[in-house]
Every structure is written in structure tokens, then in C-alpha cells.
C-alpha positions in Angstrom: -14.2 73.9 9.4 -12.3 74.0 12.7 -15.5 74.6 14.7 -16.8 71.3 13.4 -13.9 69.2 14.4 -15.0 68.8 18.1 -18.5 67.9 17.0 -17.2 65.2 14.7 -14.9 63.9 17.3 -17.7 63.8 19.8 -20.0 62.0 17.5 -17.4 59.4 16.7 -16.7 58.8 20.5 -20.4 58.4 21.2 -20.9 56.0 18.3 -18.1 53.9 19.7 -19.9 53.6 23.1 -23.0 52.0 21.7 -23.7 48.3 22.2 -25.5 45.9 20.0 -28.4 43.9 21.2 -27.7 40.3 22.5 -29.0 37.7 20.1 -32.0 36.9 22.4 -32.7 40.5 23.1 -35.2 42.6 21.0 -33.6 45.3 18.9 -36.8 47.2 18.4 -39.2 48.9 20.8 -41.8 46.4 22.2 -45.4 47.4 22.9 -45.7 44.4 25.2 -45.6 44.3 29.0 -42.7 42.6 30.5 -43.1 39.0 31.6 -42.0 39.5 35.2 -45.7 39.5 36.3 -46.5 36.1 34.8 -47.1 33.3 37.3 -50.6 32.8 38.8 -51.6 31.1 41.9 -52.8 27.6 40.9 -51.1 24.3 40.2 -48.6 23.8 37.3 -49.8 22.0 34.2 -48.1 18.8 33.6 -49.6 18.7 30.2 -48.0 22.0 28.9 -44.8 21.4 27.0 -41.6 21.6 29.2 -39.9 24.4 27.1 -38.7 27.9 27.9 -39.2 30.9 25.6 -37.7 34.4 25.8 -40.0 37.2 26.7 -40.5 39.5 23.6 -39.3 42.4 25.7 -36.1 40.7 26.5 -34.7 39.4 29.7 -34.8 35.8 31.0 -36.6 33.0 29.4 -39.8 31.8 30.9 -40.5 28.1 31.4 -44.2 27.5 30.4 -44.6 24.9 33.2 -44.0 27.9 35.6 -47.1 29.4 34.4 -50.0 28.7 36.9 -53.7 28.6 36.2 -56.1 30.0 35.7 -54.3 31.2 32.6 -54.7 31.8 28.9 -51.9 31.4 26.4 -52.7 32.7 22.9 -50.5 31.5 20.0 -50.4 34.1 17.2 -48.3 35.7 14.4 -48.6 39.0 12.5 -48.9 37.2 9.2 -51.8 35.0 10.3 -55.2 36.6 9.1 -57.4 35.0 11.7 -54.8 35.9 14.4 -55.1 39.6 13.4 -58.8 39.5 14.0 -58.5 37.5 17.2 -55.6 39.3 19.1 -57.6 42.4 20.0 -60.2 40.1 21.4 -57.5 38.4 23.6 -56.3 41.9 24.6 -59.9 42.7 25.7 -59.7 39.5 27.9 -56.4 40.6 29.4 -57.9 44.0 30.2 -60.6 42.3 32.2 -58.3 39.9 34.1 -58.3 42.0 37.2 -55.8 39.6 38.9 -58.1 36.7 38.5 -56.2 34.9 35.7 -53.2 35.4 33.6 -53.1 36.1 29.8 -49.9 35.6 27.8 -49.2 35.7 24.2 -46.7 33.6 22.2 -45.6 35.2 18.9 -44.9 32.2 16.7 -42.5 32.1 13.7 -42.7 35.8 13.2 -40.4 38.7 12.4 -39.9 40.8 15.6 -40.5 44.2 13.8 -43.7 42.9 12.1 -45.1 41.6 15.4 -44.2 44.7 17.4 -45.7 46.9 14.7 -48.9 44.9 14.4 -49.4 44.8 18.2 -48.8 48.5 18.6 -51.2 49.3 15.8 -54.0 47.3 17.6 -53.2 48.4 21.2 -52.1 45.0 22.2 -49.8 45.1 25.2 -50.1 42.0 27.4 -47.0 39.9 28.1 -45.8 38.0 25.1 -43.2 35.4 24.7 -41.2 35.0 21.4 -41.0 31.7 19.5 -39.3 32.3 16.2 -38.7 28.5 15.7 -42.3 27.5 16.4 -41.3 25.1 19.1 -44.6 25.5 21.1 -46.7 24.9 18.0 -44.7 21.7 17.3 -44.8 20.5 20.9 -48.6 21.0 20.9 -49.0 19.1 17.7 -50.5 22.1 16.0 -50.3 22.8 12.3 -52.1 26.2 12.2 -52.6 29.4 14.0 -54.3 30.8 16.0 -54.6 28.5 18.9 -55.4 29.3 22.6 -54.4 27.1 25.6 -56.5 27.3 28.7 -55.1 26.3 32.0 -57.4 25.8 35.0 -56.4 26.3 38.6 -55.8 22.6 39.0 -53.3 22.6 36.1 -55.6 21.0 33.5 -55.1 22.1 30.0 -57.3 22.5 27.0 -56.2 23.6 23.5 -58.7 25.5 21.4 -57.6 25.3 17.7 -59.5 28.2 16.0 -59.9 32.0 16.3 -62.6 33.1 18.6 -64.8 36.2 18.9 -65.7 37.7 22.3 -68.7 35.5 23.0 -66.8 32.4 22.1 -63.8 33.4 24.3 -66.0 34.2 27.2 -67.6 30.7 26.8 -64.3 28.9 26.6 -63.0 30.8 29.6 -65.9 29.6 31.8 -65.8 26.0 30.4 -62.1 25.4 30.6 -60.9 27.6 33.5 -64.0 28.1 35.5 -63.6 31.8 35.4 -66.6 34.0 34.5 -65.8 37.0 32.4 -68.2 39.7 31.4 -68.5 41.2 28.0 
């Protein structure tokens, strides 16, 4: 029994050194990229709600008005069937951005663990904000998900209120941001 005493003492000491996550910090591993790269080069959108949301990965909140176009903001949740179909399509768009535009997700009214698990299982890793209280959905006057906000380089904003497949997303990108994206 004596040889186990140092191990038990060490285990107790180490457990006392751990910290708990801050209320706004995720307590689970996140599949998403950090939000530090968000910004863009165009004009701010005066139409986008003037709210700040925390990055899913933690850290400082991001003011949506700081996002410059061209940009795409996809509002989704793991519990939303159409979102589950559309989110990998949005990831495909993010994979083809090549610095020409920004893609950011906003996880709406979701459980962090469910969102992270769903995104990881689908290979979704673009920067994502976390909106547990559905503030952005309310500010945009939306009642359902998914929704996608397109911001052009001049700050103009358009909200698409339904799920899209690849071809529809490419069409909406061209129409509302002026950016041509190949399949």
C-alpha cells in the first residue's frame, strides 16, 4: 500500500491544478478554425445586425459588422435536418474561397457538443460563431433554419432563407457577391 501513496498524492495534487472553462469558452474540442482570420477587404455592411457573437473555439467575440465582403454567413444547427444536408455544401464553398471571400458559420440555438460532433463527422471546419440564444436569427427576422447571408464588397446584404445545393449556392454567390465559384 505504501508504494501507492505517492501516486495518490500526485494525482490529488494534479487534479487541484486543473481549471474549469470560462462560461463563454468551449469545454469540448472544436473542429472549427479560429475566428482570427475573419475580416475581408470590402466595406462593412450597415444592414447586418450590430451584435457580437463568441467564436465557437473560444476567445474574443466578433462583431458581425466587422466582417467585410465579399462574405457568406451560414446560419445552421445540428438539430436542423436541412442544415445537416447543406452544411457540407457550405464547407465545399469555404474550401474554394482561395482568399477571394470569407465563409463563416453561426451555430444557432444548439448544444456545443452536438454541434462539434456533427461538424467533425462531416469534415466541417470553417470558422464558426456560437449563438445559443438565437440573437442573429431574431435580429434578421428569421423563423427557420438554414439561412445564408451574402455580403458583397460594397457592404450590400442579401438573406437566402432556404437550404441550397451546390449549383444553387454557386448561382447565389455570383448573383449576390459578384464572385464566380467553380463547381
